[in-house]
N, C-alpha and C positions, 0 to 999 in steps of 0.2 A: 249156210253157218256150218253145218255139220260136212266131214271128211266122207269120203267115198272108197271103195277098196282100190280104186285105181289111183286115189291120191298117193298111197304112201305103202310101202309093203308091208306086209304083217309083221308083226312083232315077233310070234312064235317061227314064219318062217326065217325072218333075218338071223334068229338066234339059233337057228340049226343048221346054218350055214356054216363050214370047216374052220374053225378059228377065227370068224369075221369080229364075232362079239366077244365083248369080256362079262365078267357078273357086273361090273361099276355102268356099261354102256346099257347091260338090260334093265338095273336099276333106274337110271337115268329116264329110259323110255317108258317105264311104266310111270315115274314119276310123272312126265309128261302126259301122259295118257290118263292118269288124276285131275289133273289140272284143267286139261280141256273139259272133262267131266264138269269139274266145279264151276266152269264157267259157263257152261250151258244151266246149271241150276241155279247161279247168280242172275244171270239174264231173266231165268224165270220169276224168281224173288222179286226183280226190279219191274215184274211185267212189262220187259222188253219183247218176251216170246210167251207164246201158250203153253198151256201143259202139255198137248199134243205134240207141239213141237220140240219141246224140251224131250219129251220121252224117244222121239224119233232122233233127234240129234245124238242122242246117249246110245240110241242102239246101233246107229250108222257109226258110232267112233269105235263102239266094242266091235262091230261089224271089221273094221278096217283094222283095227289093233290085234285081233287075235285071228282073223281070216278066215279063211272060210269051214275051220273046225268050232268057230264059236259056239258056247254054251247055247241054246236055246232059250233059259232063262235070262241070257242077257240081250235078246234081242226084242223089238218091239213088234208086234204083227204088221 
């Protein structure tokens, strides 16, 4: 269910590319990121995934979104 690093470019890597990203695109990408996290939380609330699956999925989503410099407190061990 979770995305992997290879599935999509890092949000921050994309935003640092020369002139390719606008503020509007970055805002939309962040909103999409939060929507994916909300979907994992909803699946957990509905009993479709376990808490460990939810934590892993959100950790994987954060790793994909923020890239290799993702803060440690956003990752599940």
